[in-house]
C-alpha positions as CSV (number, residue, x, y, z in Angstrom):
1,M,29.7,-94.4,8.3
2,S,32.6,-93.0,10.2
3,K,35.6,-91.9,8.1
4,H,37.8,-94.3,10.1
5,M,36.1,-97.4,9.0
6,P,38.0,-98.2,6.0
7,A,41.3,-98.0,8.0
8,L,39.9,-100.4,10.6
9,A,38.7,-102.9,7.9
10,T,42.0,-102.8,6.2
11,R,44.0,-103.5,9.4
12,F,41.5,-106.4,10.3
13,A,42.1,-107.9,6.9
14,I,45.9,-107.7,7.2
15,T,46.0,-109.3,10.7
16,A,43.7,-112.1,9.5
17,T,45.8,-112.7,6.8
18,A,49.0,-112.8,8.8
19,A,47.3,-115.4,11.3
20,A,46.5,-117.6,8.4
21,A,49.8,-117.6,6.9
22,A,51.4,-118.5,10.4
23,A,48.9,-121.3,10.8
24,L,49.8,-122.7,7.3
25,V,53.7,-122.4,8.2
26,G,53.0,-124.5,11.4
27,V,51.8,-127.5,9.5
28,L,54.6,-127.5,6.9
29,P,57.8,-129.3,7.5
30,N,60.5,-127.2,9.1
31,A,63.2,-126.5,6.5
32,T,66.0,-126.4,9.1
33,D,64.7,-129.5,10.8
34,T,64.6,-131.5,7.4
35,A,68.3,-130.4,6.7
36,V,69.5,-131.5,10.0
37,R,67.6,-134.9,9.7
38,S,69.2,-135.6,6.3
39,T,72.8,-134.9,7.3
40,P,75.1,-138.1,8.3
41,E,75.6,-136.5,11.8
42,A,72.0,-136.9,12.5
43,A,71.5,-140.3,11.0
44,A,71.1,-143.1,13.5
45,P,74.4,-144.7,14.4
46,D,73.8,-147.9,12.4
47,A,72.5,-146.0,9.3
48,A,74.8,-146.5,6.2
49,V,75.6,-143.5,4.1
50,P,75.9,-145.0,0.6
51,D,78.5,-143.9,-1.9
52,A,79.8,-141.2,0.5
53,A,83.6,-141.0,0.5
54,P,85.2,-140.4,4.0
55,E,87.1,-137.4,2.7
56,A,83.9,-135.7,1.5
57,L,82.9,-135.7,5.0
58,A,83.7,-132.8,7.5
59,P,86.2,-134.0,10.2
60,E,83.6,-133.6,12.8
61,A,81.2,-135.9,10.7
62,A,83.9,-138.4,10.3
63,R,84.4,-138.7,14.1
64,A,80.6,-138.7,14.8
65,T,79.9,-141.4,12.4
66,P,82.4,-144.4,12.7
67,A,83.1,-146.1,9.5
68,R,81.4,-149.4,9.0
69,T,83.6,-152.4,8.0
70,T,82.8,-155.9,6.9
71,P,83.6,-158.5,9.7
72,T,86.3,-160.8,9.1
73,V,87.0,-164.3,10.3
74,D,90.3,-165.7,11.1
75,L,90.5,-169.4,10.3
76,P,93.0,-171.9,11.6
77,V,95.6,-172.7,9.0
78,R,94.6,-176.4,9.1
79,H,91.2,-175.6,7.8
80,V,92.4,-173.7,4.9
81,A,95.6,-175.5,3.8
82,L,93.9,-177.8,1.5
83,S,97.3,-178.9,-0.1
84,A,98.9,-180.2,3.0
85,P,99.8,-183.7,2.9
86,S,98.4,-186.6,5.1
87,R,100.4,-187.6,8.2
88,A,100.7,-191.1,6.6
89,G,101.7,-189.7,3.2
90,S,104.2,-187.3,4.9
91,A,105.8,-190.1,6.8
92,A,105.9,-192.5,3.8
93,V,107.8,-189.6,2.0
94,S,110.2,-189.6,4.7
95,H,110.9,-193.2,4.8
96,A,111.4,-193.4,0.9
97,M,113.7,-190.4,1.0
98,S,115.8,-192.2,3.7
99,K,116.7,-194.8,1.0
100,L,118.1,-192.3,-1.5
101,G,121.1,-194.1,-3.1
102,A,120.0,-197.6,-2.4
103,P,120.6,-199.8,-5.3
104,Y,117.9,-200.9,-7.8
105,R,117.2,-204.5,-7.9
106,W,114.3,-206.2,-9.8
107,G,111.8,-207.9,-7.5
108,A,113.5,-206.3,-4.4
109,A,111.2,-204.7,-1.6
110,G,114.0,-203.5,0.8
111,P,115.4,-202.9,3.1
112,S,118.7,-202.6,1.3
113,A,117.6,-202.7,-2.4
114,F,114.4,-202.0,-4.3
115,D,112.5,-201.8,-7.5
116,C,109.9,-199.3,-8.1
117,S,106.8,-200.9,-6.5
118,G,109.1,-202.4,-3.9
119,L,110.2,-198.9,-2.6
120,V,106.6,-197.7,-2.6
121,T,105.3,-200.8,-0.6
122,W,108.1,-200.6,1.8
123,A,107.7,-196.9,2.6
124,Y,103.9,-197.3,3.1
125,K,104.3,-200.5,5.0
126,K,106.5,-198.5,7.5
127,V,103.4,-196.3,8.2
128,G,100.9,-199.4,8.5
129,I,99.4,-199.3,4.9
130,S,99.5,-202.4,3.0
131,L,99.6,-201.9,-0.9
132,P,99.5,-204.5,-3.8
133,R,103.3,-205.5,-4.9
134,T,103.2,-204.4,-8.6
135,S,102.9,-200.9,-9.8
136,R,99.8,-201.8,-12.1
137,A,97.9,-203.2,-9.4
138,M,98.8,-200.1,-7.2
139,S,97.3,-197.9,-9.9
140,R,93.6,-199.1,-9.1
141,V,93.8,-198.6,-5.3
142,G,92.8,-195.4,-3.5
143,T,91.4,-192.5,-4.8
144,P,92.2,-190.8,-8.3
145,V,94.0,-187.5,-8.2
146,A,94.5,-185.0,-11.0
147,K,98.0,-184.1,-11.8
148,S,97.3,-180.5,-10.9
149,A,96.1,-181.5,-7.2
150,L,98.9,-183.7,-6.4
151,R,100.0,-183.7,-2.7
152,P,103.2,-185.1,-1.1
153,G,102.7,-189.0,-0.4
154,D,100.5,-189.6,-3.6
155,L,101.4,-192.3,-5.8
156,V,102.3,-191.3,-9.5
157,F,102.2,-193.9,-12.2
158,F,104.0,-193.8,-15.6
159,Y,103.8,-195.1,-19.0
160,T,100.9,-197.0,-20.7
161,P,100.1,-199.5,-19.6
162,V,101.4,-198.6,-16.2
163,S,104.7,-199.9,-15.6
164,H,106.5,-197.6,-13.0
165,V,105.5,-195.9,-9.8
166,G,106.9,-193.3,-7.6
167,I,105.9,-191.2,-4.5
168,Y,105.2,-187.6,-5.1
169,I,107.2,-185.4,-2.8
170,G,106.2,-182.0,-4.0
171,G,107.6,-179.4,-6.5
172,G,106.7,-181.7,-9.5
173,K,109.2,-184.3,-8.3
174,V,108.8,-188.0,-7.2
175,V,111.2,-190.4,-5.3
176,N,111.6,-193.6,-7.0
177,A,113.6,-196.5,-8.0
178,S,113.8,-196.3,-11.7
179,Q,116.0,-199.0,-13.4
180,P,118.9,-201.3,-13.1
181,G,122.0,-199.6,-12.5
182,T,120.4,-196.4,-11.1
183,P,120.0,-196.1,-7.3
184,V,116.8,-194.6,-5.7
185,K,116.6,-191.1,-6.6
186,V,114.5,-188.0,-6.9
187,S,113.1,-187.4,-10.5
188,N,111.1,-184.8,-12.2
189,I,107.5,-186.0,-13.2
190,S,108.0,-184.2,-16.6
191,G,110.9,-186.5,-17.3
192,M,108.7,-189.7,-17.8
193,P,105.3,-190.1,-19.5
194,F,102.7,-189.4,-16.7
195,N,99.9,-191.9,-16.6
196,S,97.7,-191.3,-13.4
197,A,98.0,-190.7,-9.8
198,R,96.1,-192.1,-6.6
199,R,95.9,-191.2,-3.0
200,V,95.9,-193.9,-0.5
């Protein structure tokens, strides 16, 4: 055997080992590629980066990945203003308020003097709505309304059994013809024993 044979065998073994290692590295994921794919900059434009604070990203990344925002919808005011009075209710309030200072007279329904139900029936008749003549009968028409949900134009009833009515004008107040010697005026709801309310 030649004296050079052991050296040649060693060189062959080293070359084979290096080739095998190179082949193995070729099938493993590239560490650099993996790192690039996992960064926000390399993510798809629509991919979210959960829990990532904007200030934690480099300026270049912040420019490359636009912040995602929740879409908003602007609704017309008329769709969200649920407490707005109806057109008839608002007009009835205006008519009743035009009679502030008119004298109280039992059984009178305008146009120059009123009792409580007379003022209400007169104001609503002006907008084309007919109501019963007495406060107790009125308290059974329309739709019941909670005190906390009152809107201008709602009918508000007082005492038990019902013996007085006014028209809600907003702000916890009603316009009403209250009693002999007192003209049509604006009163606080809290100043009389509240019974119920109706919307017509």
